[in-house]
C-alpha positions as CSV (number, residue, x, y, z in Angstrom):
1,M,9.9,4.1,-11.6
2,D,8.8,7.7,-12.2
3,G,7.2,8.8,-9.0
4,L,5.6,12.1,-7.9
5,E,8.2,14.1,-6.1
6,T,7.5,17.3,-4.0
7,E,9.5,19.3,-1.5
8,I,8.3,20.1,2.1
9,T,9.8,22.5,4.5
10,A,9.3,21.8,8.2
11,K,11.3,22.6,11.4
12,D,14.0,24.4,9.5
13,R,14.6,21.2,7.4
14,E,13.8,20.7,3.8
15,F,12.3,17.3,3.0
16,R,11.7,15.5,-0.3
17,N,8.5,13.7,-0.6
18,I,8.4,10.8,-3.1
19,N,5.4,8.6,-4.0
20,D,5.8,5.8,-6.5
21,S,4.2,2.5,-7.4
22,V,5.1,-0.6,-9.4
23,E,2.9,-3.4,-10.7
24,A,3.5,-6.5,-8.6
25,S,2.2,-10.0,-9.2
26,K,-0.9,-9.5,-7.0
27,G,-1.6,-5.9,-7.7
28,E,0.0,-2.5,-7.2
29,L,2.9,-2.1,-4.8
30,A,3.2,1.5,-3.6
31,F,6.1,3.3,-1.8
32,Y,6.1,6.6,0.1
33,I,9.4,8.1,1.2
34,L,10.0,11.3,3.1
35,S,13.7,12.2,3.4
36,D,16.0,15.2,3.9
37,G,18.7,13.6,1.8
38,G,20.6,12.0,4.6
39,V,21.6,8.3,5.1
40,S,18.2,7.1,6.3
41,P,14.7,8.4,5.3
42,Y,12.6,10.3,7.8
43,R,9.5,8.2,6.9
44,C,9.1,5.2,4.7
45,K,5.8,3.5,4.0
46,I,5.0,0.5,1.8
47,R,1.5,-0.3,0.7
48,S,1.2,-4.0,-0.2
49,P,-1.3,-5.2,-2.9
50,S,-2.9,-7.7,-0.4
51,L,-4.1,-4.9,1.8
52,I,-5.9,-3.1,-1.0
53,N,-7.3,-6.4,-2.4
54,L,-8.7,-7.1,1.1
55,T,-10.7,-3.8,1.2
56,V,-12.8,-5.0,-1.8
57,T,-14.4,-7.8,0.3
58,E,-16.8,-5.3,1.9
59,H,-18.4,-4.6,-1.6
60,L,-18.1,-8.2,-2.9
61,L,-20.0,-9.9,0.0
62,V,-23.1,-7.6,0.3
63,G,-26.2,-9.8,0.0
64,W,-24.3,-13.2,0.0
65,K,-24.1,-15.9,2.7
66,L,-21.3,-16.4,5.2
67,A,-20.2,-19.6,3.5
68,D,-19.5,-17.6,0.3
69,M,-16.9,-15.5,2.1
70,I,-14.4,-18.5,2.2
71,V,-14.6,-18.9,-1.6
72,T,-14.4,-15.1,-2.2
73,L,-11.3,-14.7,0.0
74,G,-9.6,-17.7,-1.7
75,S,-10.2,-16.1,-5.1
76,L,-8.6,-12.8,-4.1
77,D,-5.3,-14.7,-3.2
78,I,-4.5,-12.6,-0.1
79,N,-1.3,-13.0,1.8
80,M,-2.2,-12.2,5.4
81,G,1.5,-11.7,6.3
82,E,1.4,-8.5,4.2
83,V,-1.8,-7.3,5.7
84,D,-0.7,-7.8,9.3
85,R,1.9,-5.0,9.2
């Protein structure tokens, strides 16, 4: 994983900002870590593929009937446990 790495200085502390992503089975799995080099990171965010796949439904369902939404959501293979975070 070769991510984008930058340095941020705030409150007399120097942080390293790392953005990286990897191809998962359902799409792109992204990580964001902000750390000062200590034991635990200052901030850690994980963007799951199901959340990004769910945002597409707004564009897919324009002009279709409500009954088509069930089939469309089933074809996207969304894991609601990932979206609920």
